[in-house]
C-alpha positions in Angstrom: -91.8 -93.6 4.9 -94.6 -94.7 2.6 -97.0 -92.4 4.4 -94.6 -89.4 3.9 -94.4 -90.1 0.1 -98.1 -90.6 -0.1 -98.7 -87.3 1.7 -96.6 -85.5 -0.8 -98.1 -87.2 -3.9 -101.7 -86.7 -2.7 -100.9 -83.1 -1.6 -99.6 -82.3 -5.1 -102.7 -83.8 -6.7 -105.0 -81.9 -4.4 -103.1 -78.7 -4.9 -103.1 -79.2 -8.7 -106.9 -79.8 -8.7 -107.4 -76.7 -6.6 -105.3 -74.6 -9.0 -107.3 -76.0 -11.9 -110.6 -75.1 -10.3 -109.4 -71.6 -9.4 -108.1 -71.0 -12.9 -111.5 -72.1 -14.2 -113.1 -69.5 -12.0 -110.6 -67.0 -13.3 -111.6 -67.9 -16.9 -115.2 -67.4 -16.0 -114.4 -63.9 -14.7 -111.9 -63.0 -17.4 -112.8 -65.2 -20.4 -110.0 -65.8 -22.9 -110.5 -64.3 -26.4 -112.5 -66.4 -28.7 -110.6 -68.6 -31.1 -107.4 -68.9 -29.1 -105.6 -72.1 -29.8 -104.2 -73.3 -26.5 -102.1 -75.8 -28.4 -100.2 -72.9 -30.1 -97.5 -71.4 -27.8 -97.4 -68.2 -29.9 -101.1 -67.7 -29.5 -101.0 -68.4 -25.7 -98.0 -66.0 -25.4 -100.0 -63.3 -27.2 -103.0 -63.9 -25.0 -101.0 -63.6 -21.8 -99.4 -60.4 -23.1 -102.8 -58.9 -23.7 -104.4 -60.2 -20.5 -105.6 -57.6 -18.0 -103.8 -57.4 -14.7 -106.8 -58.8 -12.9 -106.6 -62.0 -15.0 -103.0 -62.5 -14.1 -103.7 -61.8 -10.4 -106.4 -64.5 -10.5 -103.7 -66.9 -11.7 -101.4 -65.9 -8.8 -104.4 -66.4 -6.4 -105.0 -69.8 -8.0 -101.3 -70.7 -7.4 -101.4 -69.5 -3.8 -104.7 -71.3 -2.9 -103.5 -74.5 -4.6 -100.2 -74.5 -2.8 -102.0 -73.9 0.5 -104.4 -76.7 -0.2 -101.6 -79.1 -1.2 -99.7 -78.3 2.0 -102.8 -78.6 4.0 -103.6 -82.1 2.6 -100.0 -83.2 3.0 -100.0 -81.9 6.6 -103.1 -83.9 7.4 -101.7 -87.1 6.0 -98.1 -86.8 7.2 -96.8 -88.7 10.2 -96.5 -86.7 13.4 -93.3 -84.9 14.2 -92.3 -84.5 10.5 -92.9 -81.2 8.9 -91.0 -81.4 5.6 -93.8 -82.8 3.4 -95.7 -79.5 2.9 -92.3 -77.9 2.0 -91.7 -80.6 -0.6 -95.2 -80.0 -2.0 -94.4 -76.3 -2.3 -91.0 -77.0 -3.9 -92.7 -79.2 -6.5 -95.2 -76.5 -7.3 -92.3 -74.0 -7.6 -90.6 -76.2 -10.2 -93.9 -76.6 -12.1 -94.4 -72.8 -11.9 -90.9 -72.2 -13.2 -91.5 -74.6 -16.1 -94.7 -72.7 -16.9 -92.9 -69.3 -16.8 -90.1 -70.6 -19.1 -92.6 -71.9 -21.6 -95.0 -68.9 -21.7 -93.7 -65.3 -21.4 -95.1 -63.4 -18.4 -94.4 -59.9 -17.0 -91.5 -59.7 -14.5 -93.8 -59.0 -11.5 -95.7 -62.2 -12.3 -92.4 -64.2 -12.1 -91.7 -62.7 -8.7 -95.2 -63.1 -7.2 -95.8 -66.6 -8.5 -92.5 -68.1 -7.6 -92.6 -66.4 -4.1 -96.0 -67.8 -3.2 -95.7 -71.6 -3.6 -93.4 -72.6 -0.7 -94.7 -70.1 1.9 -98.4 -71.0 1.2 -97.7 -74.8 1.2 -95.8 -74.3 4.5 -98.7 -72.3 5.9 -101.2 -75.0 4.9 -99.0 -77.6 6.6 -98.8 -75.6 9.7 -102.5 -75.1 9.8 -103.0 -78.9 9.4 -100.6 -79.6 12.2 -102.7 -77.6 14.6 -105.6 -80.0 14.0 -103.7 -83.3 13.7 -101.8 -83.1 17.0 
């Protein structure tokens, strides 16, 4: 039981770190406008509204790669014969993603793509890990 909980917690941290690194890469490719106050929700909403499609696609890619990494890590740590840990990691990321979408306005297609990627990518990461663990 402890190993299952640890696999989920470590998977969420690993996936979160991966998302952060991927978003840093996205900011290097599509730098935010100078002087944007990231503490001001109105300024962040305006920045997202004016962001190019490529910048938003980089965020979705970050979400997908992070969820995959989280599921992969959880899959490596989980006890054998249990496959729900990567799904829980994906569900946690889906909740975090929904919270982000509710706080910052995004285009409708971003809602669909981002919420649809977390659980399948975490599951895929967990399945890939299970091929190596067993």
